C-alpha positions as a printed NumPy array, in Angstrom:
array([[ 73.049,   4.496, -16.515],
       [ 71.934,   1.209, -18.063],
       [ 70.806,  -0.053, -14.679],
       [ 68.694,   3.077, -14.149],
       [ 67.073,   2.626, -17.559],
       [ 66.407,  -1.021, -16.804],
       [ 64.827,  -0.094, -13.469],
       [ 62.65 ,   2.536, -15.192],
       [ 61.429,   0.   , -17.723],
       [ 60.516,  -2.425, -14.968],
       [ 58.454,   0.033, -12.903],
       [ 57.013,   2.467, -15.458],
       [ 54.247,   0.992, -17.639],
       [ 54.967,   0.752, -21.333],
       [ 52.008,   3.002, -22.21 ],
       [ 53.383,   5.771, -19.955],
       [ 56.888,   5.492, -21.376],
       [ 55.42 ,   5.596, -24.886],
       [ 53.461,   8.782, -24.209],
       [ 56.545,  10.428, -22.673],
       [ 58.499,   9.635, -25.801],
       [ 55.742,  11.1  , -27.94 ],
       [ 55.597,  14.268, -25.881],
       [ 59.361,  14.713, -26.274],
       [ 58.883,  15.423, -29.978],
       [ 56.317,  18.128, -29.306],
       [ 58.735,  21.107, -29.149],
       [ 60.374,  20.006, -32.389],
       [ 56.987,  19.917, -34.096],
       [ 56.215,  23.473, -32.974],
       [ 59.535,  24.836, -34.299],
       [ 59.352,  23.064, -37.668],
       [ 55.693,  23.859, -38.456],
       [ 56.5  ,  26.54 , -41.121],
       [ 58.515,  23.972, -43.124],
       [ 55.849,  21.244, -43.203],
       [ 53.546,  20.762, -46.203],
       [ 49.909,  21.002, -45.061],
       [ 47.725,  22.356, -47.898],
       [ 45.586,  19.993, -49.971],
       [ 44.586,  20.737, -53.54 ],
       [ 40.933,  21.493, -54.181],
       [ 39.297,  19.315, -56.86 ],
       [ 39.462,  22.127, -59.44 ],
       [ 43.175,  22.614, -58.735],
       [ 44.247,  19.042, -59.524],
       [ 44.398,  19.736, -63.225],
       [ 47.416,  21.986, -62.497],
       [ 49.466,  18.806, -61.886],
       [ 49.364,  16.94 , -65.215],
       [ 52.849,  15.424, -65.178],
       [ 53.361,  12.01 , -63.585],
       [ 56.648,  11.763, -61.658],
       [ 55.943,   8.374, -60.016],
       [ 53.175,   5.812, -59.851],
       [ 52.726,   2.483, -58.104],
       [ 49.98 ,   0.171, -56.987],
       [ 50.043,  -2.605, -54.384],
       [ 47.43 ,  -5.238, -53.48 ],
       [ 45.592,  -4.772, -50.222],
       [ 45.685,  -8.543, -49.663],
       [ 49.289,  -9.697, -49.288],
       [ 48.742, -13.098, -47.689],
       [ 45.801, -15.137, -49.075],
       [ 45.532, -16.914, -45.701],
       [ 44.346, -13.638, -44.123],
       [ 41.475, -13.106, -46.559],
       [ 38.231, -12.487, -44.698],
       [ 39.809, -12.141, -41.28 ],
       [ 39.049,  -9.254, -38.972],
       [ 42.629,  -7.961, -39.073],
       [ 42.616,  -7.944, -42.869],
       [ 39.32 ,  -6.066, -43.001],
       [ 40.604,  -3.6  , -40.382],
       [ 43.813,  -3.097, -42.345],
       [ 41.902,  -2.363, -45.58 ],
       [ 39.713,   0.166, -43.742],
       [ 42.756,   1.86 , -42.199],
       [ 44.622,   2.048, -45.505],
       [ 41.604,   3.66 , -47.148],
       [ 41.245,   6.168, -44.319],
       [ 44.931,   7.135, -44.248],
       [ 45.214,   7.414, -48.04 ],
       [ 42.145,   9.681, -48.063],
       [ 43.854,  12.039, -45.593],
       [ 46.922,  12.18 , -47.843],
       [ 45.208,  12.472, -51.204],
       [ 45.734,  15.872, -52.797],
       [ 48.479,  17.077, -50.457],
       [ 50.699,  19.681, -52.111],
       [ 54.41 ,  19.693, -51.247],
       [ 55.912,  23.056, -52.38 ],
       [ 59.607,  23.425, -53.24 ],
       [ 61.908,  22.994, -50.224],
       [ 58.995,  21.991, -47.999],
       [ 58.879,  18.724, -46.066],
       [ 56.229,  16.03 , -46.196],
       [ 55.603,  14.328, -42.86 ],
       [ 53.425,  11.246, -42.681],
       [ 52.412,  11.826, -39.064],
       [ 51.871,  15.557, -39.451],
       [ 49.421,  14.767, -42.295],
       [ 47.66 ,  11.587, -41.164],
       [ 47.69 ,  12.322, -37.459],
       [ 47.362,   9.92 , -34.567],
       [ 45.385,   6.777, -35.358],
       [ 42.547,   6.277, -32.864],
       [ 39.117,   4.719, -32.755],
       [ 37.67 ,   8.196, -32.19 ],
       [ 39.05 ,   9.21 , -35.586],
       [ 37.669,   6.084, -37.277],
       [ 40.683,   3.777, -37.291],
       [ 40.187,   0.088, -36.547],
       [ 42.28 ,  -2.815, -35.281],
       [ 44.64 ,  -4.201, -37.884],
       [ 47.873,  -6.109, -38.168],
       [ 50.97 ,  -4.238, -36.906],
       [ 54.402,  -5.019, -35.527],
       [ 55.17 ,  -4.589, -31.819],
       [ 58.492,  -5.482, -30.198],
       [ 59.481,  -7.304, -33.381],
       [ 56.371,  -9.488, -33.485],
       [ 53.069,  -9.344, -35.392],
       [ 50.248,  -8.036, -33.181],
       [ 46.888,  -6.281, -33.209],
       [ 46.751,  -2.506, -32.961],
       [ 44.511,   0.472, -33.758],
       [ 45.549,   1.757, -37.174],
       [ 47.374,  -1.462, -37.988],
       [ 48.149,  -1.934, -41.673],
       [ 48.819,   1.738, -42.399],
       [ 52.441,   0.864, -43.092],
       [ 51.245,  -0.142, -46.543],
       [ 50.602,   3.54 , -47.138],
       [ 53.974,   4.657, -45.814],
       [ 55.631,   1.88 , -47.864],
       [ 53.93 ,   3.264, -50.959],
       [ 54.993,   6.834, -50.162],
       [ 58.647,   5.875, -49.618],
       [ 58.768,   4.198, -53.033],
       [ 56.998,   7.135, -54.697],
       [ 59.433,   9.54 , -53.056],
       [ 62.394,   7.575, -54.45 ],
       [ 60.923,   7.351, -57.93 ],
       [ 59.754,  10.963, -57.884],
       [ 63.192,  12.398, -57.105],
       [ 62.335,  13.485, -53.564],
       [ 64.987,  13.796, -50.835],
       [ 64.178,  11.343, -48.022],
       [ 65.07 ,  12.942, -44.673],
       [ 63.588,  10.366, -42.269],
       [ 62.827,   6.723, -42.882],
       [ 62.721,   3.689, -40.56 ],
       [ 63.121,   0.238, -42.047],
       [ 60.993,  -2.783, -41.191],
       [ 62.677,  -5.283, -38.877],
       [ 60.594,  -8.223, -40.095],
       [ 59.731,  -9.713, -43.479],
       [ 56.184, -10.911, -42.824],
       [ 55.051, -12.519, -46.053],
       [ 56.512, -14.281, -49.11 ],
       [ 56.77 , -12.273, -52.342],
       [ 53.113, -12.807, -53.298],
       [ 52.5  , -10.384, -56.21 ],
       [ 55.516,  -8.289, -55.186],
       [ 56.693,  -6.234, -58.121],
       [ 59.487,  -4.21 , -56.436],
       [ 62.647,  -5.197, -54.533],
       [ 62.431,  -6.245, -50.904],
       [ 62.96 ,  -3.345, -48.498],
       [ 61.348,  -0.552, -50.531],
       [ 59.223,   0.35 , -47.531],
       [ 59.073,   2.46 , -44.395],
       [ 57.574,   1.629, -41.04 ],
       [ 55.752,   4.365, -39.101],
       [ 54.725,   4.561, -35.447],
       [ 53.122,   7.671, -34.092],
       [ 54.804,  10.042, -33.629],
       [ 58.505,   9.284, -33.28 ],
       [ 58.992,   6.856, -36.184],
       [ 57.99 ,   9.061, -39.099],
       [ 58.43 ,   9.073, -42.86 ],
       [ 59.56 ,  12.438, -44.196],
       [ 60.815,  13.702, -47.514],
       [ 61.72 ,  17.119, -48.892],
       [ 60.772,  18.41 , -52.326],
       [ 64.079,  19.558, -53.933],
       [ 62.429,  20.5  , -57.231],
       [ 61.812,  24.094, -58.315],
       [ 58.041,  23.432, -58.587],
       [ 55.391,  21.92 , -56.291],
       [ 54.29 ,  18.299, -56.404],
       [ 50.98 ,  16.734, -55.423],
       [ 50.26 ,  13.376, -53.829],
       [ 47.368,  11.325, -55.205],
       [ 46.323,   8.177, -53.329],
       [ 43.224,   6.007, -53.429],
       [ 41.799,   2.478, -53.45 ],
       [ 40.866,   0.909, -56.788],
       [ 39.802,  -2.669, -57.466],
       [ 41.524,  -4.093, -54.368],
       [ 44.75 ,  -2.11 , -54.843],
       [ 46.259,   0.914, -53.141],
       [ 47.211,   3.246, -55.986],
       [ 49.582,   6.153, -55.42 ],
       [ 51.063,   8.891, -57.565],
       [ 53.295,  11.941, -57.303],
       [ 52.284,  14.547, -59.905],
       [ 53.844,  17.893, -60.802],
       [ 53.183,  21.159, -62.605],
       [ 56.244,  20.774, -64.846],
       [ 57.888,  17.766, -66.451],
       [ 61.393,  16.97 , -65.202],
       [ 64.233,  16.282, -67.586],
       [ 65.103,  12.967, -65.976],
       [ 63.658,   9.609, -64.986],
       [ 64.434,   7.443, -61.96 ],
       [ 65.027,   3.683, -61.712],
       [ 64.926,   2.015, -58.267],
       [ 66.84 ,  -1.276, -58.015],
       [ 68.489,  -3.593, -55.501],
       [ 71.946,  -5.088, -54.973],
       [ 73.431,  -7.809, -52.783],
       [ 70.117,  -9.505, -52.058],
       [ 70.416, -12.669, -50.003],
       [ 68.809, -14.967, -47.432],
       [ 71.038, -16.233, -44.641],
       [ 70.736, -18.193, -41.4  ],
       [ 71.221, -16.63 , -37.97 ],
       [ 70.791, -19.493, -35.543],
       [ 67.257, -20.804, -36.016],
       [ 66.094, -17.705, -37.898],
       [ 66.213, -16.728, -41.561],
       [ 67.534, -13.243, -42.32 ],
       [ 66.908, -11.285, -45.515],
       [ 69.196,  -8.473, -46.63 ],
       [ 69.769,  -6.14 , -49.567],
       [ 70.725,  -2.613, -50.559],
       [ 68.386,  -0.249, -52.433],
       [ 69.763,   2.206, -54.977],
       [ 68.339,   4.604, -57.528],
       [ 69.569,   5.946, -60.854],
       [ 68.689,   9.273, -62.408],
       [ 68.836,   9.261, -66.198],
       [ 68.693,  12.262, -68.491],
       [ 66.506,  12.544, -71.584],
       [ 69.312,  10.962, -73.647],
       [ 69.58 ,   7.954, -71.323],
       [ 72.828,   9.08 , -69.718],
       [ 73.181,   8.276, -65.995],
       [ 73.21 ,  11.565, -64.107],
       [ 73.349,  10.122, -60.551],
       [ 73.527,   6.638, -59.046],
       [ 73.09 ,   6.574, -55.267],
       [ 72.387,   4.164, -52.417],
       [ 69.195,   5.078, -50.537],
       [ 68.63 ,   2.223, -48.079],
       [ 70.259,  -0.8  , -46.512],
       [ 67.837,  -3.455, -45.249],
       [ 68.094,  -6.38 , -42.853],
       [ 65.028,  -8.189, -41.539],
       [ 64.083, -11.439, -39.842],
       [ 61.966, -13.674, -42.08 ],
       [ 58.697, -15.016, -40.658],
       [ 58.137, -17.635, -43.36 ],
       [ 60.103, -20.43 , -44.981],
       [ 61.973, -18.812, -47.903],
       [ 62.049, -22.167, -49.701],
       [ 64.806, -24.031, -51.452],
       [ 66.09 , -21.11 , -53.526],
       [ 67.719, -19.044, -50.825],
       [ 69.484, -16.604, -53.196],
       [ 66.525, -15.485, -55.257],
       [ 65.564, -11.821, -54.866],
       [ 62.212, -10.18 , -55.469],
       [ 61.376,  -9.298, -59.024],
       [ 62.17 ,  -5.73 , -59.98 ]])
């Protein structure tokens, strides 16, 4: 079987194999359509979601060395386009948010540009590159907002040092149309609304609700470390979240992700220091 797969990879172009893999998810998409959130709030309806469940902002420029480059400008354009498609989406109770079902396939025809993305474990140029900043944001918001994550794919590389990072390493989700998706279910008894936009060089995201929950969520990391694997640096940690009641009592403490990624920069002399929380 392995020899047949190896032969297929050698004779079938990557683009063809990729499209076949995308088509394979088509029947699943048809069946699940009734469960997927797809309605966006009209401007006059946004006032119905006054309660803030989760909020975060992240700088569009992660690596100062990329400032002014074509890939950075393309990434900023793509992030603005994707966040605009997500802004105002309503996720009713027991419905599922799907990044790809909402944003769609990135293409030049739809206005996406070349930006930095990962391909075969290496940084590369691709249409829609940089949109992982949006999926990263959504994964963190889902954790903080009490959502149930049903599909998430971790990043295999740690591209940049912790420049202006304010959350633990690994609080992100990579997406690749259409088989590597980010999905979460709303387990709450009331609908929630996504709010995303660009403000003063930052991507700003929120999850808002009609009713205020009786708990808060803290996302934190454990067992963070850098280690050597041959000539490469590896970064690892575990992400957890705590639900606390109004009186501060811990209601639930659960592990939500385990991360391991190859580091593409020199982590420096302090090889045990984690990202600030």
